C-alpha positions as CSV (number, residue, x, y, z in Angstrom):
1,M,-12.2,-4.5,19.7
2,T,-13.3,-1.7,17.3
3,I,-10.7,-0.6,14.9
4,L,-10.9,2.4,12.6
5,V,-9.6,2.1,9.1
6,T,-8.9,5.0,7.0
7,G,-8.3,4.6,3.3
8,A,-10.5,1.4,3.9
9,T,-11.7,1.5,0.1
10,G,-8.1,1.6,-1.2
11,T,-5.8,-1.1,-2.6
12,V,-4.4,-1.9,0.9
13,G,-7.4,-0.7,2.9
14,R,-9.8,-3.4,1.7
15,H,-7.2,-5.9,2.7
16,V,-6.9,-4.3,6.2
17,V,-10.6,-4.6,6.7
18,R,-11.1,-8.3,5.6
19,E,-8.0,-9.3,7.6
20,L,-9.5,-7.5,10.7
21,L,-12.9,-9.0,10.1
22,D,-11.3,-12.4,9.9
23,R,-9.4,-11.9,13.5
24,G,-13.0,-11.2,14.9
25,A,-12.4,-7.4,15.2
26,T,-15.2,-4.8,14.9
27,V,-14.5,-2.6,11.9
28,R,-15.5,1.0,11.2
29,A,-14.4,2.4,7.9
30,L,-13.6,6.1,7.3
31,T,-14.6,7.1,3.7
32,R,-15.4,10.6,2.0
33,D,-18.4,8.5,0.1
34,P,-20.1,6.0,2.1
35,A,-22.6,5.3,-0.7
36,T,-19.9,3.9,-3.1
37,A,-17.7,2.1,-0.3
38,D,-18.6,-1.4,-1.2
39,L,-17.2,-3.0,1.8
40,P,-18.3,-6.6,3.4
41,A,-21.3,-6.8,5.6
42,G,-20.9,-5.9,9.0
43,V,-18.6,-3.0,8.4
44,E,-19.7,0.3,9.9
45,V,-19.1,2.8,7.4
46,V,-18.7,6.3,8.3
47,R,-18.2,9.7,6.6
48,G,-14.9,11.5,7.1
49,D,-12.0,13.1,5.8
50,L,-8.6,13.1,7.2
51,T,-7.6,16.5,5.9
52,R,-10.4,17.8,8.3
53,A,-9.7,16.7,11.8
54,D,-13.2,17.8,13.0
55,T,-14.9,14.7,11.0
56,L,-12.4,12.5,12.3
57,A,-13.5,12.9,16.1
58,P,-16.8,11.4,16.0
59,A,-15.5,8.2,14.1
60,L,-13.1,7.8,17.1
61,E,-15.7,7.3,19.4
62,G,-15.3,3.6,21.2
63,V,-12.4,2.9,19.0
64,T,-9.3,1.0,20.4
65,G,-7.0,1.1,17.4
66,V,-6.7,3.1,14.1
67,H,-5.1,2.4,10.6
68,L,-3.9,5.8,9.2
69,I,-2.8,6.3,5.8
70,D,-0.8,9.5,5.1
71,A,-2.5,10.4,1.8
72,A,-4.5,13.7,1.4
73,D,-5.8,12.9,-2.1
74,D,-5.8,10.4,-4.8
75,D,-2.3,11.7,-6.1
76,Y,-0.7,10.7,-2.7
77,T,-0.1,14.3,-1.3
78,T,0.8,13.8,2.4
79,L,-1.5,15.1,5.0
80,P,-0.9,19.0,6.3
81,N,-2.4,18.5,9.6
82,G,-0.4,15.5,11.2
83,E,-0.2,17.0,14.8
84,E,-3.8,17.8,14.8
85,I,-4.8,14.3,13.9
86,V,-2.3,12.6,16.7
87,K,-3.8,14.8,19.1
88,L,-7.2,13.1,18.4
89,L,-5.8,9.6,18.9
90,D,-5.5,9.8,22.8
91,G,-4.0,6.4,23.8
92,R,-5.1,4.4,21.1
93,K,-3.2,1.8,19.0
94,V,-2.0,3.0,15.8
95,T,-0.6,2.0,12.3
96,L,0.5,4.2,9.6
97,L,1.0,3.1,6.1
98,S,3.7,5.4,4.4
99,A,3.1,7.4,1.3
100,M,5.4,8.7,-1.3
101,G,7.1,11.5,0.4
102,P,7.6,13.2,3.8
103,G,4.7,14.4,5.5
104,T,3.4,15.8,9.0
105,L,1.9,12.6,10.1
106,E,4.9,10.3,10.8
107,P,7.0,12.9,12.8
108,A,4.0,13.9,14.9
109,L,3.4,10.0,15.8
110,R,7.0,9.3,16.5
111,A,7.0,12.3,18.9
112,S,3.9,11.1,20.8
113,D,3.4,8.5,23.5
114,L,1.0,6.6,21.4
115,E,1.6,2.8,20.7
116,W,2.4,3.2,17.2
117,T,3.9,1.1,14.3
118,Y,5.1,2.4,10.9
119,V,4.5,0.1,8.0
120,Q,6.5,0.8,5.0
121,P,6.2,-1.5,2.0
122,T,8.2,-1.6,-1.1
123,E,6.7,-1.6,-4.6
124,F,3.1,-3.0,-4.4
125,M,2.5,-5.9,-6.9
126,S,-0.8,-4.0,-7.9
127,N,1.2,-1.4,-9.5
128,A,1.2,-3.9,-12.2
129,L,-2.1,-3.3,-13.1
130,E,-0.9,-0.1,-14.8
131,W,0.4,-2.6,-17.6
132,S,-2.9,-4.3,-18.1
133,E,-4.2,-2.0,-21.1
134,P,-1.0,-2.2,-23.2
135,V,-0.8,-5.8,-22.5
136,R,-4.2,-6.3,-23.8
137,A,-3.8,-4.0,-26.7
138,H,-0.3,-4.7,-27.9
139,G,1.0,-7.6,-25.7
140,R,3.9,-5.0,-24.5
141,I,5.2,-3.2,-21.4
142,E,7.1,-0.1,-21.8
143,E,9.0,1.1,-18.6
144,A,12.2,2.9,-17.8
145,F,14.9,1.0,-15.9
146,P,13.2,-2.4,-16.8
147,R,16.4,-4.4,-15.5
148,T,16.2,-3.0,-11.7
149,K,15.3,-5.9,-9.5
150,T,12.7,-5.1,-6.7
151,C,10.9,-7.1,-4.2
152,M,7.3,-6.5,-4.9
153,V,5.0,-7.2,-2.2
154,H,1.3,-8.4,-2.5
155,E,-1.1,-5.8,-1.0
156,A,-3.0,-8.6,0.9
157,D,0.4,-9.2,2.8
158,I,0.3,-5.5,3.7
159,G,-3.1,-5.8,5.0
160,A,-2.3,-8.9,7.0
161,V,0.7,-7.1,8.6
162,I,-1.5,-4.1,9.6
163,A,-4.2,-6.2,11.0
164,T,-1.9,-8.5,13.2
165,V,-0.4,-5.2,14.6
166,L,-3.6,-3.8,15.5
167,T,-4.9,-7.1,17.2
168,S,-1.8,-8.2,19.0
169,D,0.8,-6.8,21.2
170,G,4.6,-6.3,20.9
171,H,4.9,-4.1,17.7
172,A,4.9,-0.7,19.6
173,G,7.4,1.9,18.3
174,Q,8.5,-0.6,15.3
175,T,9.0,0.4,11.6
176,Y,8.2,-2.6,9.4
177,G,9.7,-2.7,5.9
178,L,7.7,-5.2,3.8
179,T,8.9,-7.0,0.9
180,G,7.7,-10.1,-1.2
181,P,9.6,-13.3,-1.3
182,E,11.7,-12.6,-4.4
183,R,13.7,-10.2,-6.6
184,L,12.2,-9.5,-10.1
185,D,12.9,-7.2,-12.8
186,V,10.3,-6.1,-15.4
187,Y,11.4,-8.8,-17.8
188,D,11.0,-11.4,-15.0
189,K,7.3,-9.9,-14.3
190,A,6.5,-9.9,-17.9
191,R,7.3,-13.5,-18.2
192,I,5.4,-14.5,-15.1
193,L,2.3,-12.5,-16.4
194,G,2.8,-14.2,-19.8
195,A,2.6,-17.6,-18.1
196,A,-0.5,-16.6,-16.1
197,T,-2.3,-15.3,-19.3
198,G,-1.2,-17.6,-21.8
199,R,0.6,-15.1,-24.2
200,E,3.9,-13.6,-24.7
201,I,4.8,-10.3,-23.4
202,E,7.2,-8.1,-25.0
203,V,9.3,-5.6,-22.9
204,V,10.3,-2.3,-24.3
205,E,13.0,-0.1,-22.4
206,L,12.3,3.6,-22.4
207,T,14.6,6.6,-21.7
208,L,13.8,9.4,-19.4
209,D,13.9,11.4,-22.7
210,D,11.1,9.1,-24.0
211,L,9.1,9.9,-21.3
212,R,9.6,13.4,-21.0
213,A,8.6,13.6,-24.8
214,R,5.3,11.8,-23.7
215,G,4.5,14.7,-21.2
216,V,5.4,13.0,-18.2
217,P,6.1,15.5,-15.4
218,Q,9.7,16.2,-14.1
219,Q,8.6,15.6,-10.6
220,Y,7.6,11.9,-11.6
221,L,10.8,11.4,-13.6
222,E,13.0,12.4,-10.4
223,F,10.9,9.8,-8.5
224,L,11.6,7.0,-11.0
225,S,15.3,7.9,-11.1
226,M,15.3,7.9,-7.2
227,A,13.7,4.8,-7.1
228,F,14.7,2.7,-10.0
229,D,18.0,4.2,-10.9
230,V,19.8,2.3,-8.3
231,P,22.5,-0.2,-7.6
232,E,21.7,-3.8,-8.8
233,D,21.6,-4.9,-5.2
234,A,19.7,-2.0,-4.0
235,Y,16.4,-4.0,-3.2
236,Q,16.7,-6.9,-0.8
237,V,14.1,-9.3,0.6
238,V,13.2,-9.2,4.2
239,D,11.4,-11.6,6.3
240,T,8.9,-9.1,8.1
241,V,5.6,-10.3,6.6
242,E,6.2,-14.0,7.8
243,R,7.9,-12.9,11.1
244,V,4.6,-10.6,11.8
245,T,2.0,-13.1,10.4
246,G,3.6,-16.4,10.8
247,R,2.6,-16.8,7.0
248,A,5.1,-16.6,4.1
249,P,4.5,-13.7,1.7
250,R,2.4,-14.5,-1.4
251,T,4.6,-14.5,-4.8
252,F,4.0,-12.4,-8.0
253,A,3.1,-15.5,-9.7
254,Q,0.1,-15.9,-7.2
255,W,-0.7,-12.2,-7.7
256,A,-0.5,-12.9,-11.6
257,E,-2.9,-15.8,-11.2
258,E,-5.3,-13.8,-9.2
259,H,-5.3,-10.7,-11.8
260,A,-4.8,-12.6,-15.1
261,P,-8.4,-11.6,-16.5
262,A,-7.3,-8.0,-16.4
263,F,-4.3,-8.7,-18.9
264,K,-6.4,-10.8,-21.1
């Protein structure tokens, strides 16, 4: 089988590629700049842009499955041409990784007769890399709503779920919410990162006014409030990763050990 992976050079996409290779699939990676893709040997890297469906059509030749990410740009703006993309997929198995907001691709897939699966992770563990510079410089994490407990999921587990869906049956029409194995707040994450790096990490609670004074856009403040100013039990662990892949999801402690050099 040949699988086309869009977003192949991204945080999750690289794990999708590796997991597919490990399962013996032939992988074709779509990227805007093949020269900088830096993907494993054996991956066919092709130039393309999801915002221009005419560049997608050649990449689909001989492909049995497609992984899509609904992102038009690095700021995660959703794709404006979902219906146009879906028309090109023509009977192929499809996974879609959700973006930050509603777009045109998800409803177009749901309305189609394709064998689609919607993958909807909670907060990525890799988001913690945003703290690497202040931790290195000051031993400090500054966040709004630091006591909100979330269920961060390892990006490799997201990749494993997507690869499993694309290389096996029984997932059509499913929406898979993905979490890690535990509920953690920022204080928990700081403690775990501290153990992995051998240093104490302070947590400083910011208000929305603090962020506003720092020039944080109102749109992002609204997103923060929606995502983190929530009831204590808003986020709950689900067993989807283990149920789909047969493997327990990775912990944040594992992620912290893997990425400890970034915080030292």
